C-alpha positions in Angstrom: -7.8 -16.5 -29.7 -4.8 -15.4 -27.2 -5.1 -12.5 -25.7 -2.6 -10.2 -24.9 -1.5 -7.5 -21.9 -3.8 -5.2 -22.7 -7.0 -7.7 -22.9 -6.4 -9.0 -19.2 -6.0 -5.6 -17.8 -9.3 -4.7 -19.2 -11.0 -8.1 -17.8 -9.4 -7.0 -14.8 -10.6 -3.5 -14.5 -13.0 -2.2 -17.2 -14.8 -5.7 -17.1 -16.3 -5.8 -13.9 -17.9 -2.1 -14.4 -21.2 -1.7 -13.2 -22.3 1.8 -12.0 -21.5 5.1 -13.5 -21.8 8.0 -12.3 -22.3 11.5 -15.0 -21.4 14.0 -12.6 -21.3 17.8 -15.1 -23.3 20.9 -15.5 -24.4 20.0 -18.9 -26.5 17.3 -18.4 -30.2 16.4 -17.9 -30.8 14.7 -14.5 -33.7 12.9 -14.3 -35.4 14.7 -11.4 -35.2 17.9 -14.4 -36.7 15.7 -16.8 -39.4 15.1 -14.2 -40.1 18.7 -13.4 -43.1 20.4 -15.5 -41.3 22.7 -19.1 -42.0 26.2 -16.7 -40.1 25.1 -13.3 -37.2 23.0 -15.8 -36.6 26.2 -17.8 -36.0 27.9 -14.9 -34.0 26.3 -13.0 -32.0 23.8 -16.0 -32.6 26.5 -18.8 -28.7 27.9 -18.6 -27.5 24.2 -19.5 -26.0 23.7 -23.0 -27.1 20.1 -23.3 -29.6 21.4 -26.0 -27.9 22.6 -27.9 -25.2 19.8 -27.7 -28.1 16.5 -28.3 -26.4 14.6 -30.4 -22.9 14.6 -28.1 -24.6 13.7 -24.6 -26.7 11.3 -26.2 -23.2 9.7 -27.3 -22.3 9.8 -24.3 -25.3 8.3 -22.3 -25.9 6.0 -25.3 -22.6 4.3 -24.0 -23.9 3.2 -21.0 -27.4 2.3 -21.8 -26.9 0.5 -24.8 -28.7 -3.0 -24.8 -25.2 -4.6 -24.6 -23.7 -2.5 -21.7 -24.8 -3.6 -18.5 -24.0 -0.4 -16.9 -26.5 1.3 -13.4 -26.6 4.8 -15.0 -26.7 8.1 -12.9 -26.2 11.6 -13.7 -25.6 14.6 -11.2 -25.6 18.1 -12.4 -22.7 19.0 -9.8 -24.4 22.2 -9.1 -26.3 21.5 -5.8 -28.8 24.6 -3.8 -26.0 24.5 -1.0 -23.1 22.9 0.8 -25.7 20.1 2.9 -27.2 18.6 -0.4 -24.1 18.8 -2.4 -22.3 16.6 0.4 -25.1 14.0 0.2 -24.5 13.9 -3.2 -20.8 13.5 -2.5 -22.0 10.1 -0.4 -23.2 8.5 -4.2 -19.9 8.2 -5.2 -19.3 5.5 -2.2 -21.2 3.3 -4.7 -19.7 4.2 -8.1 -17.4 2.3 -10.0 -17.0 4.8 -13.0 -16.7 8.4 -12.1 -17.4 10.6 -15.4 -16.4 14.1 -14.2 -16.6 17.8 -15.3 -13.9 19.4 -15.5 -15.9 22.8 -15.0 -19.2 22.5 -12.6 -19.4 26.4 -12.2 -20.4 28.1 -15.2 -19.7 31.2 -13.3 -16.3 29.9 -13.0 -14.6 30.4 -16.5 -11.8 27.5 -16.3 -11.6 26.4 -12.5 -11.9 23.1 -11.9 -11.7 23.2 -8.2 -15.3 21.6 -7.3 -14.3 18.9 -9.6 -10.8 18.6 -8.0 -13.1 18.6 -4.8 -15.2 15.1 -6.3 -12.4 13.9 -7.0 -11.0 13.2 -3.3 -13.5 12.4 -2.2 -14.3 9.4 -4.4 -10.1 8.6 -3.8 -10.7 9.4 0.5 -13.2 6.5 0.1 -13.1 2.6 0.9 -14.5 1.5 -2.5 -12.1 1.4 -5.6 -12.7 4.5 -8.2 -12.1 4.4 -11.8 -12.4 8.1 -12.3 -12.3 9.8 -16.2 -12.1 13.9 -16.5 -14.0 15.1 -19.2 -13.6 18.4 -20.3 -13.1 20.9 -22.7 -10.9 23.2 -20.9 -6.4 22.2 -22.3 -6.0 18.8 -21.3 -2.2 19.5 -20.0 -3.6 22.4 -17.6 -6.2 20.2 -16.4 -3.5 17.6 -15.8 -1.4 19.7 -13.3 -4.0 20.9 -11.5 -5.2 17.3 -10.8 -1.8 16.6 -10.1 -1.2 19.3 -7.4 -5.3 19.6 -6.4 -4.5 16.3 -5.0 -0.9 16.2 -3.3 0.1 17.1 -0.1 3.1 19.6 0.5 6.1 17.2 1.5 9.0 20.0 0.8 8.7 21.7 4.1 8.2 25.8 5.1 10.9 27.6 3.8 14.2 27.7 5.5 14.8 31.3 7.0 18.9 32.1 6.7 20.8 31.0 3.6 24.6 30.3 2.9 26.0 33.9 2.0 26.2 32.8 -1.8 23.2 31.4 -2.0 21.9 34.5 -0.1 23.5 36.8 -3.3 21.8 34.8 -6.0 18.2 34.8 -3.9 18.7 39.1 -3.4 19.4 38.8 -7.6 17.4 36.1 -9.1 14.5 35.0 -6.8 11.6 36.3 -8.7 13.7 34.3 -12.4 13.9 31.1 -9.6 10.6 31.0 -9.1 9.3 31.6 -12.4 11.9 28.1 -13.4 10.0 26.1 -11.2 6.4 25.8 -11.8 3.5 23.0 -11.8 5.8 21.2 -14.4 9.0 21.3 -11.7 6.7 20.5 -9.0 4.2 18.0 -9.8 7.3 16.2 -11.3 9.1 15.6 -7.0 5.1 13.8 -6.6 6.1 11.0 -8.5 7.1 8.2 -5.3 10.8 7.3 -7.9 11.0 11.1 -8.0 10.9 12.7 -3.7 14.6 11.1 -2.6 16.9 14.7 -2.4 19.1 12.4 -4.1 17.3 11.7 -7.3 16.5 15.9 -7.3 19.9 17.6 -7.0 21.4 14.3 -9.5 18.1 15.8 -12.2 19.2 19.2 -10.9 22.5 19.3 -11.7 21.9 17.1 -14.9 19.2 19.9 -16.6 16.8 16.3 -17.6 13.2 17.3 -18.2 11.8 19.4 -16.9 14.8 20.8 -15.2 16.6 22.3 -18.4 15.7 25.8 -17.5 16.7 26.0 -13.9 20.0 24.5 -14.8 20.3 27.3 -18.0 19.4 30.2 -14.6 21.8 28.3 -12.4 25.2 28.6 -15.0 23.8 31.6 -15.7 24.7 33.6 -12.8 27.3 31.8 -12.2 26.1 29.9 -8.3 28.6 27.4 -7.1 26.8 23.9 -8.0 27.0 23.2 -4.1 23.7 25.4 -3.8 22.0 23.7 -7.3 20.1 22.0 -4.8 19.0 24.0 -2.6 18.0 26.7 -4.6 15.8 24.3 -6.1 14.2 22.9 -2.7 13.6 26.4 -2.0 12.3 27.0 -5.2 9.6 23.7 -4.9 8.9 24.9 -0.9 7.7 29.2 -2.1 5.7 26.9 -4.7 3.7 25.1 -1.7 3.5 28.1 0.2 2.4 31.1 -3.1 0.2 27.8 -4.2 -1.4 26.6 -0.4 -4.9 26.8 -1.2 -4.7 24.4 -4.4 -3.6 21.5 -2.8 -5.0 18.7 -1.0 -4.8 18.6 3.0 -5.3 15.1 3.7 -2.9 12.3 1.8 -4.6 10.3 -0.7 -1.8 7.8 -1.8 -1.2 9.9 -5.4 2.3 8.6 -5.4 2.4 8.0 -9.6 1.4 9.3 -12.9 2.0 9.5 -16.6 1.2 11.5 -19.4 2.6 9.1 -22.4 0.0 6.7 -24.4 -3.0 8.1 -22.4 -2.5 10.9 -19.0 -3.6 9.2 -15.7 -3.0 9.7 -12.1 -2.7 6.7 -9.6 -4.2 6.8 -5.6 -3.9 4.3 -3.3 -7.9 4.1 -3.9 -8.4 5.4 -7.0 -6.8 5.8 -11.0 -7.8 9.1 -12.7 -7.7 9.1 -16.4 -8.7 12.6 -18.6 -10.5 12.9 -21.7 -10.9 15.8 -24.1 -14.5 16.0 -25.0 -13.8 17.9 -28.5 -12.4 14.4 -29.8 -15.4 12.1 -30.5 -13.6 9.3 -29.3 -15.9 7.4 -26.6 -15.3 7.2 -23.3 -14.7 3.8 -21.7 -11.6 3.3 -24.8 -10.0 6.5 -23.2 -10.3 5.1 -20.1 -9.0 1.9 -21.4 -5.5 3.8 -23.3 -4.7 5.8 -19.8 -4.9 2.1 -17.8 -2.7 0.8 -20.6 0.0 3.4 -20.3 0.2 3.1 -16.2 0.5 -0.7 -17.6 -0.2 -1.9 -14.1 2.3 -5.1 -12.8 1.3 -8.7 -13.1 0.7 -9.7 -9.2 -1.7 -6.2 -9.2 -3.6 -7.6 -11.8 -3.9 -10.7 -10.5 -4.7 -8.8 -7.1 -7.5 -7.2 -9.2 -9.2 -10.0 -10.7 -9.8 -11.3 -7.0 -11.6 -8.5 -6.4 -13.3 -8.6 -9.6 -14.3 -12.6 -8.5 -15.1 -12.0 -4.9 -17.6 -9.1 -5.7 -18.7 -11.3 -8.7 -19.3 -14.5 -7.2 -19.1 -14.1 -3.4 -22.3 -14.6 -2.4 -22.9 -17.8 -4.9 -19.4 -19.3 -2.8 -20.5 -17.7 0.9 -22.7 -21.0 1.4 -19.6 -23.5 1.2 -17.2 -21.3 3.2 -19.7 -20.6 6.2 -20.1 -24.5 6.6 -22.9 -26.7 8.1 -25.5 -25.1 10.9 -23.5 -26.8 13.9 -20.5 -25.6 12.5 -21.4 -21.9 12.7 -23.4 -22.6 16.0 -20.5 -23.7 18.0 -18.3 -20.9 17.0 -21.6 -18.3 17.6 -21.7 -19.7 21.1 -18.2 -19.2 21.9 -18.7 -15.4 20.6 -21.4 -15.3 23.1 -19.4 -16.8 26.1 -16.1 -15.4 25.6 -14.8 -11.9 28.1 -14.4 -9.1 26.4 -10.4 -9.5 25.5 -10.5 -12.9 24.2 -13.5 -12.3 21.3 -11.1 -10.4 19.2 -9.4 -14.1 19.6 -12.0 -16.0 18.6 -13.3 -13.6 15.8 -10.7 -13.0 13.7 -9.5 -17.2 13.5 -12.5 -17.7 12.8 -12.7 -15.2 9.7 -9.3 -16.5 8.7 -10.9 -20.1 9.0 -14.1 -19.4 6.9 -11.7 -16.2 4.3 -9.2 -19.2 3.3 -13.1 -21.9 2.3 -14.0 -18.8 0.5 -10.2 -17.6 -1.4 -10.2 -21.9 -2.0 -13.4 -21.1 -4.2 -12.7 -18.1 -6.3 -8.9 -19.1 -7.3 -9.1 -21.8 -9.7 -10.7 -18.2 -12.1 -8.1 -16.3 -10.3 -5.1 -19.1 -11.0 -6.3 -19.3 -14.7 -6.1 -15.1 -15.4 -2.3 -15.5 -14.0 -1.6 -18.2 -16.6 -3.3 -15.9 -18.8 -0.4 -13.4 -17.8 1.9 -16.0 -18.6 1.0 -16.9 -21.8 1.4 -13.4 -23.2 4.8 -13.2 -21.7 5.6 -16.6 -23.2 8.6 -16.9 -25.2 11.0 -14.2 -24.3 14.0 -14.0 -21.4 12.3 -13.8 -18.2 15.5 -11.3 -17.0 14.5 -9.0 -19.9 10.4 -9.4 -18.8 11.2 -8.6 -15.1 12.1 -5.7 -16.4 9.4 -5.2 -18.3 7.4 -4.9 -16.2 9.0 -4.5 -12.9 12.1 -2.5 -13.9 14.3 -4.6 -11.5 17.2 -5.5 -12.8 17.9 -9.2 -12.1 21.3 -9.4 -14.2 22.8 -7.3 -11.0 23.7 -8.9 -8.1 22.7 -6.0 -5.4 19.2 -5.8 -7.5 19.0 -10.0 -6.8 20.0 -9.8 -3.4 17.2 -7.0 -2.2 14.9 -9.1 -4.7 15.3 -12.1 -3.1 15.8 -11.2 0.7 12.3 -9.1 -0.7 11.1 -12.7 -2.0 11.7 -14.4 1.2 10.8 -11.7 3.7 7.0 -11.5 2.3 6.2 -15.7 1.9 8.2 -15.9 5.4 6.3 -12.8 7.5 3.0 -10.7 8.1 2.3 -7.7 9.8 2.2 -8.7 13.6 -1.4 -8.0 13.6 -2.4 -9.9 16.5 -4.4 -8.8 19.8 -1.7 -11.0 21.9 1.2 -11.8 21.7 1.1 -15.5 20.2 3.9 -18.0 18.9 5.4 -16.0 15.5 6.3 -13.2 17.5 9.2 -11.0 17.0 10.4 -9.3 20.0 13.0 -6.2 19.9 14.2 -6.0 23.2 17.3 -3.7 23.2 19.0 -4.5 20.3 18.4 -7.9 20.7 15.5 -10.0 18.6 13.8 -12.8 20.1 11.0 -14.8 18.6 8.1 -16.5 20.4 7.8 -20.6 20.3 4.8 -21.1 22.8 2.3 -23.3 21.1 -0.4 -21.2 20.3 -3.1 -22.8 22.3 -0.9 -21.7 25.5 -0.7 -18.2 24.2 -4.5 -17.6 24.8 -4.6 -15.4 27.2 -6.2 -16.8 30.6 -5.7 -20.6 29.7 -4.0 -22.2 31.2 -2.9 -25.7 30.8 -2.1 -27.4 34.2 -0.4 -26.0 37.5 2.9 -24.8 36.9 4.8 -23.4 39.8 5.7 -20.1 38.2 1.4 -20.0 37.3 0.6 -15.9 38.2 -3.1 -14.6 36.9 -2.6 -11.8 34.8 0.9 -13.0 33.7 1.7 -15.6 30.4 4.7 -17.3 30.6 6.4 -18.3 26.8 9.6 -19.5 25.4 11.2 -16.4 24.1 14.7 -17.7 21.3 17.1 -15.6 20.3 17.6 -15.2 16.7 20.9 -13.6 15.0 20.9 -11.3 12.5 22.7 -12.2 9.6 24.2 -10.8 6.5 21.3 -11.0 3.4 24.1 -12.7 1.1 25.0 -15.3 4.2 21.5 -16.0 4.9 20.1 -16.3 1.5 23.3 -18.6 0.1 22.0 -21.1 3.4 18.3 -19.9 3.4 16.9 -23.6 1.9 19.3 -25.7 4.3 16.6 -24.6 7.1 16.8 -22.0 10.3 16.7 -18.7 8.8 13.8 -16.7 9.0 13.7 -13.6 6.8 11.5 -11.0 8.1 9.4 -7.7 7.1 10.4 -5.5 10.1 8.4 -2.0 11.3 11.2 -0.4 13.7 9.5 2.1 16.5 9.7 5.6 14.1 7.9 3.8 11.6 10.5 2.6 9.4 10.2 -0.8 7.8 13.3 -2.8 7.2 13.9 -6.2 5.6 16.3 -8.2 7.6 17.7 -11.7 8.0 18.1 -14.3 11.4 19.3 -17.8 11.8 18.0 -19.8 14.8 22.5 -20.1 16.1 25.4 -18.7 15.1 26.2 -22.2 13.2 24.2 -24.9 11.5 23.4 -27.5 13.7 24.4 -25.9 17.3 22.0 -25.0 20.0 20.0 -21.9 19.9 19.7 -19.3 22.8 16.6 -19.3 24.9 15.6 -18.4 27.9 12.0 -18.3 29.5 9.6 -14.6 29.7 6.7 -13.6 31.1 4.2 -10.8 29.6 2.3 -8.7 31.5 -1.5 -7.4 31.0 -1.6 -11.9 30.1 0.0 -11.0 26.4 -2.3 -9.2 25.8 -0.9 -6.3 23.1 -2.2 -2.4 22.2 -4.3 -2.0 18.9 -1.5 0.1 17.1 1.5 -0.5 14.3 5.0 -2.2 16.8 2.9 -2.9 19.6 5.2 -2.8 22.3 4.4 -4.9 26.3 6.1 -5.4 29.2 8.4 -8.8 29.4 10.4 -10.7 32.5 13.3 -13.3 32.5 15.5 -14.2 35.3 19.1 -12.7 34.9 22.2 -13.3 36.2 23.4 -11.1 38.8 24.7 -7.3 37.3 27.8 -7.9 39.4 30.2 -10.4 41.2 29.3 -9.1 44.3 25.6 -10.3 44.4 24.5 -14.1 44.7 21.3 -14.2 43.7 19.2 -13.9 39.9 17.6 -10.8 39.9 14.2 -10.8 37.5 14.7 -7.9 34.7 11.4 -6.5 33.7 12.0 -4.4 29.8 9.7 -3.2 27.5 9.9 -5.0 24.1 8.5 -4.4 20.8 6.4 -6.5 18.7 8.1 -5.8 15.5 7.4 -8.6 13.0 5.5 -12.2 12.6 6.6 -15.1 11.1 3.5 -17.1 8.7 2.7 -19.7 10.6 4.1 -22.8 8.7 7.8 -20.7 9.1 7.4 -20.6 12.7 6.1 -23.9 13.1 9.9 -24.8 11.3 11.8 -23.1 14.0 9.2 -24.6 16.9 10.5 -27.9 14.6 14.3 -27.2 15.1 14.5 -25.8 18.9 12.2 -29.1 19.8 15.0 -31.4 17.9 17.7 -29.4 19.6 16.0 -29.8 23.2 17.4 -33.6 22.2 20.5 -34.9 24.3 21.2 -38.6 23.1 24.7 -39.7 22.5 25.6 -36.8 24.8 28.4 -39.2 26.5 29.5 -40.4 22.8 33.3 -38.7 21.6 34.6 -37.4 18.3 37.4 -36.9 17.2 37.6 -33.6 15.6 40.6 -31.9 17.3 43.0 -35.3 17.1 45.5 -35.9 14.5 44.1 -38.4 11.6 45.7 -41.5 11.8 48.1 -43.1 8.8 46.8 -45.7 7.1 
């Protein structure tokens, strides 16, 4: 039977669930059941599960049935002190599915602050967690509380002064303005797609939901349209001031949420679904419905399946990935004999080799899963399918160019994570970009081949070829002709951009290159966009000077080519160094004789 997309979502996200933790102050815990009757009544007599045995039993049996492959634990969320509570929170790190009651303190009716704190802890750990908020409260209110409670303030402090027109408006209408921008309007701005000032301005001016009431207020008060955005921004800033205790103190990567078809909030390390305790529905179908509403894109499904395969079969295939004992013996000897600076390079290269072999064993199942994703969309127009999954219109020329640039940069480059400078690193020196083309083995610190005259302790020399920025459209037209570079570049200020380069000004012409020298044996600081000091021989800066000068400049390692793409550029550079045929003449500048 062919699967639909929802089946594949379940296979990637639901089927791998093995451990379930219920956090609910009305549920009986194992510790509680082991107490004698008097002690249990004294400590836990306030719980209402005895009056709702059928509902509690239904939830527990969903995860304890004959066919259910789950390890189930229950925590009542009412620890006697903060220290004990912290110990319980640590169990979240081992939980695949967290069932979280919204109100965990009976004395605070409708207060979900403790549940939100649990969710923050779960989203902050390194283990991806599915969370289902299970509540008797109004779902819309609970949803709003979680979106705000898992977000960090992003709009900045209120301005200290305003234009005369806006100030007059605020003097008469500030209370009404703040009333028009509440939870619904604020959480609209938390979505990654809505965070730009341009998007906010457009929404306020058009009055699209949820900004209709604000537009009506601004129009009714005759505030000039050029001040509408500033008024909305002020209201959002005041919302953050007035509701400061509700926000998270750390950024949990909450960038997307939805309400249609199933409420959900997506964080960088977890996914939160919402369900009422009063609807009688099983819990896992509610999680599935919210995942379906999220509609994760095919690449995310594929990588999630890979993660599940790693968890499921990682031990089974690891013997093949490790190789024979003598392989490990040789590697570990090198580890033991290496100095501290070379240790990272040795360990990293070996881990990459083992990881590649491990992936080779896991990939067949993941590839089969990816083909099933394709089968779901078989027979439909590919352009329409892509638009439905990614909201990218490849019929639009600009969107198509951006997509091609993104694809080429993704397959051709990778993050510049390396303990030392090596083949494929892209360096930015002033406004210019240079590519390291020295073979990888020659870039290993403290390792030298032969005794060149310019060898110096602590200095590593390398061949640097200048790469020339090229317009996106021009580079894409010539991409398959070779000699082109597409890379994701990380700038000094932390911003990222996709750039295209060519190895020379014209196809077939010789590139610009020079010998450079990097200090500290080429070791790089462990940071994003690391910097290093490089030196090179330069012509004299003035005509009066007769000697070459050595320049010392700071370079930023802003990107890195994948190995095979670095080798392609390296091979073209080597070919350009051949000078066979220099005595040939050509007739490009002469008129052609008539036949």
